[in-house]
N, C-alpha and C positions, 0 to 999 in steps of 0.2 A: 933067686930071691935076693933083693937088696937089703942093706942093713936097716933102712927105714921101715920096710915091710915087717921085719922081725920085731922092731920096737913097737909097731902098731898092734901087734898081736900080744904084747906083754901086759897090757892093762886088762882088768877083768871085764868080761863081756857084759856084766850086769850094768855097768855105768855107761855103756855105749849110747843109750838113749839120752842120758843126762848130758853127755858131752855134745851130742848132736844138737840138743836144745840150747846148750850154752853157746855153741858156735853160731846158731841162728840168731840168738839174742845179741851176740856181739856184732853180728852183721847189721842188725837193726840199729844198734847204738851208733855204729860207724856211719850209716846212712843219715841218721838224725844229726850227727855232728857235722857232717859235710853240708847238710842243708843249713844248719845254723851258722856255720862259718862262711857260707857264701854271701851272707848279708852282713854289712858292718854293724857293729853293736849300736853305734849312735843312730844309724838309720832305723834299726829295729826299735830302739827305745822311743824315737820320735813318733812312731805309729801307735804306741801303746799308752794307755792312761796309767797313772801312778800305781793303781792296784795291780794291773796286768804286768807292769814293770817289776813289782815286788814278787809276783808269782814266777816270772821268768828268772829272776835272780835266785830265788829259793830253789827252783828246780835245777838250775845250773850248779849251784853249790852242793845240793844234795847228791846230784849225779856224780860230781867230781869226788866227793867224799866216799860215796858208795864204791866207785871204781878203786879208790885207794884201799878201801876195806878188802876188796877182792885181791888186790895186789899183795897186801899183807898176808892174806890167807895162802896165796900161792908161794910165798916165801917162807912158809912154815911158822909165821908169827900169829899168835892168837889175837885177832882184832878186838875181841871182847875185853881184853886187858890193855888196850891201846887207847890213847886220848881221842882217837877218831870216833869211838863209840859215844863219848860225851858230846862231841861236835854234831854227830848225826841226831842225837836227842835234842840238842839245842835248836837245830834247824827244823826238826819236826814240831817243836813248840811254836816256832814262828809260822810254820805252815798252817797249824791249827788256828792261830790268831787270824791269819789272812782268810782262812775258810770261814771263820765266824763272821768276819766283816762282810764277806761275799754273801753268806746266808742272810745276814741282816738286810742287805740291799735287796735280795730277792724276796724277802718276806712281804706279805701283802700289808698294805697300809690300811688303817682303820678310817673309814669315812664316818665321822661322828654324826653328820646330818642324816645319812642313810641309816645308821644304827638307831638313832633316836626315832626315826619314822617306823622302822621295823618294830621296835618295842611299843611305840604308841599304837600301832595298828594291831599288834598282837594282844593287847590288853582289851578285855571286854568292857564296854561301857554301856550301861543300860540307857535306853531311850524309849520314847513312847511306842515306837514300832516293835521293840523287842521285849516289852514289859510282860507280855503274856506267853512268850516262848522261852524255851530253855535251850542251852547249848547241847545238852545230851539228849539223844533221841529217846522217845518213849517215856520221858519224864515231863512233868509240868503240863500246862494247858496248851493246846494247839490253837492257833489263831484261826478264826473262821471267816 
């Protein structure tokens, strides 16, 4: 048995699933970074509208700071007591602002003309034809 095999057996078996998931996630991040790095930033930004550019920038900076958070944790430094925590909170604030803007764009617009027609048609107006009838069945006089 080699020395590496002995070191692999030293960590608690309870965390094996967590380590496997972490390794898989790290592989996903690596693949995503390769994809993003394959296209120049200027080419990518040309294809995006300003809101999409802001989203890309925010995701990029959030990812970078999150990776630094993990790095600090692996070095035994508590990231909750490091300025990176405030930076992540600041980025989240901007992400929420962008989300609000996106939600406002997606929100349905009020068609005032259609709304006034709905209200007008929903209101009951008495006329000669309806004078002897009632809206509720069983009440009032029936037309003969």
